[in-house]
C-alpha positions in Angstrom: -6.4 22.7 -5.7 -7.0 21.0 -2.4 -5.8 17.4 -2.1 -6.4 14.5 0.2 -4.3 11.4 1.0 -5.4 8.2 -0.7 -4.4 4.5 -0.2 -5.5 2.2 -3.0 -4.8 -1.3 -1.8 -5.7 -4.6 -3.4 -5.3 -8.1 -1.9 -1.9 -8.6 -3.5 -0.3 -5.1 -3.7 -0.3 -1.5 -2.7 -1.6 0.0 -6.0 -1.1 3.7 -5.1 -0.5 5.8 -1.9 -0.2 9.5 -2.1 -1.9 12.8 -2.7 -5.1 12.9 -4.8 -7.3 15.7 -6.1 -10.4 13.7 -6.9 -11.6 10.1 -6.8 -14.6 8.5 -8.4 -15.5 4.9 -7.6 -18.4 2.5 -8.2 -20.7 2.1 -5.2 -23.9 0.1 -4.7 -26.1 3.1 -5.5 -24.0 4.6 -8.4 -20.8 6.5 -8.8 -19.3 8.0 -5.6 -17.1 11.0 -5.8 -14.6 12.2 -3.3 -12.7 15.5 -3.0 -10.7 17.1 -0.2 -12.7 17.8 2.9 -15.3 15.0 2.3 -17.2 13.9 5.3 -16.2 10.8 7.1 -17.9 7.7 5.8 -17.6 4.0 5.0 -19.2 2.6 1.8 -19.1 -0.6 -0.2 -17.4 -0.7 -3.6 -18.9 -2.8 -6.4 -16.9 -4.0 -9.5 -16.4 -1.3 -12.0 -14.3 1.7 -13.1 -12.4 3.6 -10.5 -10.9 6.9 -11.7 -8.6 9.2 -9.8 -6.5 12.3 -10.4 -3.1 12.8 -8.9 -1.9 16.5 -8.7 -0.3 17.5 -12.0 -1.4 14.4 -13.9 -4.2 13.3 -16.1 -7.1 11.2 -14.8 -6.3 7.5 -14.5 -9.0 4.8 -14.8 -8.5 1.3 -13.4 -10.7 -1.8 -13.0 -11.7 -2.4 -9.4 -13.4 -5.4 -7.9 -15.6 -5.5 -4.8 -14.3 -3.9 -1.7 -14.8 -1.1 0.8 -13.9 2.6 1.1 -13.3 4.4 4.3 -13.0 8.2 4.5 -11.7 9.7 7.7 -10.2 13.1 8.3 -9.2 13.8 4.7 -7.6 10.3 4.4 -9.2 7.8 2.0 -8.6 4.1 2.3 -9.8 1.8 -0.6 -9.5 -1.9 0.0 -10.5 -4.1 -3.0 -9.9 -7.7 -4.0 -8.2 -6.4 -7.2 -7.2 -3.2 -8.8 -5.9 -3.5 -12.4 -4.4 -1.1 -14.9 -6.0 -1.3 -18.3 -2.8 -2.8 -19.8 -2.8 -5.5 -17.2 -6.2 -6.8 -18.4 -6.3 -9.7 -20.8 -9.2 -8.9 -23.1 -9.7 -12.5 -24.3 -9.7 -13.9 -20.8 -12.3 -11.3 -19.7 -14.5 -12.3 -22.6 -14.2 -15.9 -21.6 -15.1 -15.0 -18.0 -18.2 -13.2 -19.2 -19.3 -16.1 -21.3 -18.7 -18.6 -18.4 -20.6 -16.4 -16.0 -23.6 -16.0 -18.4 -23.6 -19.8 -19.0 -23.6 -20.4 -15.2 -26.5 -18.0 -14.7 -28.6 -20.0 -17.2 -28.1 -23.2 -15.3 -30.4 -24.2 -12.5 -28.3 -22.9 -9.6 -28.8 -22.3 -6.0 -29.3 -18.6 -5.1 -25.7 -18.5 -3.8 -24.3 -19.9 -7.0 -26.4 -17.5 -9.1 -25.2 -14.5 -7.1 -21.6 -15.7 -7.4 -21.9 -16.0 -11.2 -23.6 -12.6 -11.3 -20.6 -11.1 -9.4 -18.2 -12.9 -11.7 -20.0 -11.3 -14.7 -19.8 -7.8 -13.1 -16.1 -8.2 -12.5 -15.3 -9.4 -16.0 -17.5 -6.8 -17.7 -15.8 -4.0 -15.8 -12.3 -5.3 -16.7 -13.3 -5.5 -20.3 -14.8 -1.9 -20.3 -11.6 -0.5 -18.7 -9.4 -2.4 -21.2 -11.4 -1.3 -24.2 -11.4 2.3 -23.1 -7.6 2.2 -22.8 -7.2 0.6 -26.2 -9.4 3.2 -27.9 -7.8 6.1 -26.0 -10.8 6.9 -23.8 -9.0 6.3 -20.5 
């Protein structure tokens, strides 16, 4: 199978750099898939599940926050605020973050505060989904 080079970088660490067979990430208009030979592009990443397959390994799914992806000449760069393995996610904390975000959205907020709470809700919900998928064996 053809591969491409991928760099998964978060604000505080290099999550993975190496060969990749396939990558699926959450984008503004839905899931965005990448395979070897993909055309050059830049797209925004939204909070959600990012899945990738390293040659000879099973699919790996992680929680990703907002960021950007750049594809250029079979080299994929993913820059995100955070990239978390399922086992790194605290389920109780994610549930609290969801509750806090929902409460904030019910308050009379400025548009900016509402959008910030909405983004917090999306990040926490994606972390919880990835964590629960890992715990139940659907990763």
